[in-house]
N, C-alpha and C positions, 0 to 999 in steps of 0.2 A: 323147359322156356320159364324163366323167372318173370313174374309181374311186379313191376314197381307201383305200389299201391299209393305212394305220394304223388307220382306222375299223373296217374289214372285220375285220382281224386281232384287234382288241380284242373284238368281237362274237363271232367264232368261238372265241376263247380263253375268254370268260366261259362260253359254251355248253359248250365243251369239258370246263372244269374243275368243271362242275355236278355231274356224278357223282362226281368225286373228292372234293369238299367234303362231299357227303353220305357217300361212303364213310368218311372220316374221322370224321365225326360218329357214325355208326352201327356202325363197327368195333369199338368198345369194348363197345357193347351186344351186339352178335353174339357177341364173345369171352366175355360173361358168360353168355349164354344157351345157348351151344354148346360151348365148350371146345375145347382143341387139335384133338381128333381130328376133332369135327364141322366145324371151320373148314377142316381139311385135306380132308375129303370134299366140301366145298362148293368148294374149289379145284379138285378133280378134275372135278366137274360142269360149272364153268366151262370147263375145258380142252376136255373132251370135247364140249360144245355147239359151240365153236369148229370142232373138227376135223369134226364131223358137217355143220356148215354149208357146209365146203369140199366134202365128199364128195356130198351130195345136191344141190349146186348146179353141179357139173363146171366150175366157173370161168365160168359163163355171165354172171353178175353183172359180174365183172371185165371179160370180153369186151365187155359193152354199153358200159362206160365209155370204152374206146379207140374203138370203132365210132361212138360219140356225136359225137367230134370231126369224122368224115367227113361227117356229115349234119346238123348242129345248125343249120345255116343254111337247110335245106329242111323246111318243116313237115311236107310229106307224107312225106318218107322218114324223117323222126324219128319220125312216128306210126306208120310201118309197122315201123320197128326196135323201138320200144317194145312195141306189139302182139305181135309175133313173139316177142320175149323173155319177155314174161309167160306166154304160151301154152308155150313150150318149158320154162320153169322149172316151171311147174305140173305138166306131164305127168312130168317127170324126177323131181320131189319125191314125187309119189304112187308112182312105182315103187321108189324108193330107201327110202323110210319104210317101205312095206310088206315089202320084203326084210329091213330092219332089225329089224322086228317079228316075222317069221317065223323068223328066225334069231339071236333074241336070246340064247338060252342059249349057244350057241356063241360068239357075239361076247364075252359077259360073262366066259366063262371065259378069253379072252385078256387082257382089260383090267383084271380083278380080280385082286388076289392072293389065293392059296388060304387064307392064314391070317387074311384080313379078317373082322373081326366085324360088318361093316356090310353090309346087304343093299342092294346097288347097282342092283337092278332098276328101282325107280321112278326114280332118278335117271337111268338109261340111257334110259328112255322119255321123260323131260321134256326130255332133253338132244338127242334126235332131233328133238322138235317145236321146242324153241327154235332149234335150228340151222337149221331150215327157215324160221322168221321173220327170223332174222338176215340171211339173204340178202337179203330184200327190204328190211329196213332199212338196210343198207349201200347197196344199190343207189338206193334212194330218196334216201338223204342226199346221196351224190354227184351225183345228178342235180339236186337242188336247189341244190346248192352250184354246179355248173357253170353254172345257169341264173341264178345269183345271186339267188335267191328266198329271202332271209334269213327272211321270214314263215313260209313253209312248213317251211324247214329247223328252225326254232326249235320250232314246233308238234309237229314229229315227234320232235326231240331231246329237248325238254323234256317233253313230254307222256308219251313211254316212261318217262323217268326217274322222273317222279311216280307212273306206274302201278306199274311194278316195285318202287319203294320202298315204297309203301304195301301192295302184296302181299306184300313181303318182312317188313314189320313185323307184318303181322296173321298170317303163317305162323310167324315165329319167336316173336314175343312173345306175342300173344294166344292162338294155338293151341298154342303151345309144341311146334312140330315140328322144332326145331333146324334142320339143315342141309335137310332136305326142305321145311319151311316156306319157306325162303329160295328153294329150286329151284322150287317151286311159284309163288311170288311173282313171280319173274323171268320165267318162262314166260308167265303170263297177262298180266304187263304188257306184255310185247312183243307177244303174240297180239292183244290188243284194238286197239291203235292200228295196228299193222301191216296188220291185216286191214281196218280202215277205209280206210287209204291205197290198198290193193289195189284196192277197189271204186272209189276215186275214180280211180286211173289207167284202170281198165277203163272206166268211163263216159266219160273223156275220150279215150283213145286206143284202146280196144276190145282184144279179145284174139283171137289167132288162131295157127294152128299152120301156117306157111309151110315146107314140107319144104326147098324150096331154099334159103331165108334161114336156117334152122336149121342146115343142114348147113355153111353158111359159118361161121356163128358157133360151131358146136360145134368146127369145125377150128381156127379162131382160139383158142377158149378152153381147149381140153384141154390145151395146154401150160401155160397160166396155172392151170388147176387143179392138175396135176401139181406145179407149182413152189409154189402157195400151200398146198396140202395138205402137202406135205414141209416147207414153211417153218413152218405152224402146229405140225406135229409137232416140228419141230425147236426152235421157240419154247417148247413145252411138254414137251419131253423131259426137262429137269432135274427137273420135278415127278414126272415118271413114274419117273426114277430113284431119287428120295428115297423115293417110295413103295414101290419094290420093294426098294430095299436098306437102308432105315431104318425110322422108324416114322411113322404119320400125324400124331402130336403134333408132330414136328419139321418135317414137311411144312408144318403150320399156321403155325410161327414163319417158315419160308423163305418161305412165301406172303405173310405180312406185308410182308416185304423187297420182294417183288414189288409191292405197293401203292405203295411209293415210287418204284419203277421206272415204274410206271404214270403217275406224274406227268409224266415225261419223254415217255412214249408220247402221253398227250393233249395236251401242249404240242405236240409235233411234227405230229400230226394236225390240231390246231387252226390251227397258223401255215400248215400245207400247205393247208387248206381255203380260206384266204384269199390264198394266193399262187401255189399250183400251177396254177390256171386260167391264170393270166397267164404264168407260167414255162413251162408246156408249150407255150402257144401260141406264144410268142417262140421256143422251141427247134424247134418244128415249121414256123413259118411266117416267121420274121424272125431267123434265126440269125446272118446276117451283120450285119444293120443295128441289132440291139439287144443287142450284146455287153455294153456297160456296164451295162444294166439286168439281164441275166441274172446277171452276176457280183455285182452289188449284192443281188439277191434271194437267192442262194446263200449269199453270206456273211452276210446277215441272219440266214438260218435256222441256219446253223452257230453263229455267236455267242449267238443267243438260246439254243440247247441249252447251250453251255458256262455261260452266266450262270446258267441254271436249276439246273444241276449243283452249282456251288460254292454256290449259295444253299441248296439242300437240305442240303448237308453240313453247312454252317455252322449250320443250324437243327434238324438231326435230332434231337440229344440233348433240347433244350428241349422239342420237340414230344412225343417219347416219354415224357419223365417227366411232361408236363403231361395227356397223353391214353391212354397205353397202359400195361397192366399190366407189372411189372417182368419177368415170365418171357419177354417178347417182346422184350426190348431187345437180344437177339442179333443183329437185323436190322442194326445198326449194321457188324457185321463183313462182312456180305455185300453191303451196298449199294454202297460205294466202287468195287468191282471191277466190278458189274453196270452201274453209271452210266457207267463209262469205256468198258466193252464197247459200249453204247448209242451212243456218238460213232461207232465205226467203222461201225455200222448206218445212220447218218445219212449217212456218206461214201458208202456202197453205195447207198443209194436215190438220191442226187445224180447219181452216174455212170451207173446205169442207167437214166437218162432216154433215153441214146442207143438203147438197145434197144427201148425203148417207141416212140421216134420211127420208127425203121426197122422196128418190128412183128417184131423178132427174138425172138418169144415162146419159140421152143424152146431158146434160150440160158439161160432162166431157171431150168431145171431142174438146172443145173450149180451155180447159186446156192444154193438150199436144200438140195441133196443135200449140198453141202460142210459146212453148218452142221449138219446131222442127223448126218453120219457123224462129224465131229469132236466134237460134244458127247457122242456116246454112247461114243467112244473114249476121249477125254480126260476126260470127267466120271467114267465107270468107274474109270478109273486114278486120277484126282484123288481120288475117294472113298476108294479103297482106300488110298492114301497119306497123305492128310491130313483124311479125313471130310468132312462137308458143304461145308467152305470151298473143297475141291478143284473142286466144281462151278461156282462163279462163275468161277474161273480157266480153266476149261474152256470157258466161254461166252465169255470174252474172247478167248481163242485161236482159238475159231471165228469170230468175228466178224472179226477180222483176216485170217484165211485167206479167208473169203468176200469180203472187200473187195478182196484182192489179186487174186483170180481174175475177178472181176466188172468192176474196173477194167481189167484185161488186155482182156477180151472186148469192153468197151464201147468202148476206144480203138481196137479193130481194127474195129468197126462204124462210129463216127461219132466224130470228135474234137471233143468240147465246148469252148466258150470259157471254160474255167474252170480257174484254177490253185489247186491245194490244198495244194501242198508245205510251205508255212509252217504251215497247218493241222496237217499231220501232225507237225510237229516240236513244236508246242505240246502235241499231243495225248499224245505220248510222254512229255513233261516232267510232264504233269498226272497221267498213269497211275503213274508213279513215285511222286509225292506220295499218290495214293490208295492204292496198295498199301501204303504206309507207314502209312497210317491204319488199314488193315485188319490190318497185323502188329502195331501198337502198341495197337490198341483193347482196353481194359480191363486193360491190362498194368500200370497203375501207374505206367509210366515218366513219362508226360506227363498232364496233366489233359485228359480227353476233350474238354471244351468247346473248349479251345485246340487240341488235336490237329485237329479237324474244321473249324478256321479256316485250316488251312494251303493247302488248295486255293484258297480265296478269296484269300490273300495272294499265292499262284502267279500267279493269273489277273491280278491288280492289278499285279504286277511284270512279268511276261513278255509280257502280250497287247499292250499298247502299243508294246513294243519290236519283236515279232517280226511283228504284223500291223498295222503303222501304215498300210500302202497300201490293205488291205482294210477297214479302219475308215474311212477316207476315202470309199471308194466306198459304204459302208453309209450314210454322212451324207448323200451325195449323193441317193442314192435315196429315203430318207426325207423329205429336204428338198424334194425336187421330185417327190413321189409323185403330185400331181394332174396335173401336166403330162406326167409320163414315162408314166403308166398310162392312157392314153387308148384306149377301143376303138375 
């Protein structure tokens, strides 16, 4: 049976962008009902929900995703894997959530600023429980993606979106609970559908606690947990720095800039959902015979990210003036640097496939540790020297350092049949143009609409020249997709 990667890419992309579309529709409403400070608090709630999901899951959900490829052809072994994973996850979550509630005062004293006027305790409790639901949500989504069950994937994805959106509307607008209403809405929205899917999985696969199986899964997953937790902390440390060093109001503005970055996140996740199962299978099983297909997939992913970046930059001012209040327009200064930093993250994700294939999970600790330390160091210095704008530049530096380290470790582990040198050259060129946009933004030297078209012009001019060979490989893969991507 052949798989149309273009069709699947479109489906996953639509599903992936639904949350973003609703976010853009409701963000102006949220800003009206919350204000800058409350929007900053909501941003912190989302950050800590993500961090708690890593802590109370110990990487088991991610470990499951890699063991899946070892047993997916054997129904009995797959059932055993799912049953054991569910039992182990439930046991660990009960333990960690109980500890989190018991030591809530001590933990809150660490994560909340002393001079904060907001009572963060209810947000903390909701973040704990939402973190637990997020583990299952991610695990189930990836399972249905790997099984190519679009119907179930869509029900989970869209259903959760609808429920937590309705819950947020009720909490923020009808009950007038501001950020707390949004937190309640999101937590309940995830809880309803995730719990329903847990029951479906238990009914179909059962639930057990196999100590031998759990030990193997834990040993494999713990390095993934450390890496993903430090990565999540590194991913959100910029928000924590601003909350500690500046004001919640400014954190609210900066968080809106990250909404634009989330467009890139959602796109990458969507395209990976469509292509990564095939890419990983080729790298794991047919790395010598499917080199052209591997290269075409990778180059397609990278090129699509570049196209999206220059498109957002070209449209960012019209979108802001149409939808967002004037006091939030400072996001245009932050986004160009954050967007180009994201490109280096894409490169890192590609080269680290070598470590996944060889199951060198311990090496991932170097990955996110590098990001966390460099963002804290350069972010703090950057803020002292340049204010908040120093933090996006710190993120850019950290992503470059992360890539250089992980590329070295990956090449030592397994040399992938992928050449990225010309992409690096173009990234540097586009980064210079993006930095120019940030420097000249709102200076009156050049019209802002025209200024933010420069990255698009740069891509039109340089991409066909520098990446002519790579574009041909992308074309061949897309043209022959049904023939090339046969199961």
